[in-house]
N, C-alpha and C positions, 0 to 999 in steps of 0.2 A: 504494500500500500504506500509506503514511504517513497519508494522508487517512482511510482506513478505520480505522486504528488510533486516530487522534484522535477520530473519530466514535464509535467503540465506547467509548473511555475517557470521553468526555463523557456518553454515554448511561448508562454504568455508574455514573458519579459522580452523575448526576441521579437515577437510581433509588435510590442509596444515601441521598441527601439526603431524598428523598420518604419512604423507609422510616424514617429517623431522625425526621423531622418527625411522622410518624404515631405513632411510639412516644412522643414527648414529649407530643403531644396526648392520647393515651390515658392516660398517667400523670396529666396535669393533670385530665382528666375523672374518673378514679378517685379522685384526691385530693379533689376537690370533693364527690363522692358520699360518701366516707368522712367528710368534715367534717360534712355534713348529717346523716349517721347518728349521729355522736357527739353533735351538738347535740340531736337528738331524744331520744337516750338519756338525756342528763343532765337535760333538761327533764322527762322522764317520772319520773326518780328524784326530782327536786326537788318535783314536784307530789305524789308519793306521801308524801314526808316532811312537807310543809306540811299536807296533808290529815290526816295522823295527828296532827300537833301541834294543829291546830284542833279536832279531835274528842277530844282528850285520850286518844288511843289509845296502845297499847303500841308504842314505837319498836323494841323488841327484835326484832320480826319483819321489820323493814326491813333491807336489805343495808347494811352499812357502806360508806362512801365508797370504801375501798380494794378492795372486792369488787364494786363496781357495774359494769354492762356497758360503760361508756364508758372503762374502763381507766385511770382516774386513780389514781396511786399516791401515798399520803401516808405 
């Protein structure tokens, strides 16, 4: 009986560790994806501003930095 209990405990512990490892892996993948999305968003905003400056266009129609999609608060 004790051997069966130890085997079950080991199996349960192993399954819990696998579950925890998957959650950590998933969080890291999502963080990397979010980082790439934020970089793309800030580069798009930056290109829009530079383009308007070079063309002497009105900057008033551009979103201010505090309201841009990448969520930077100034």
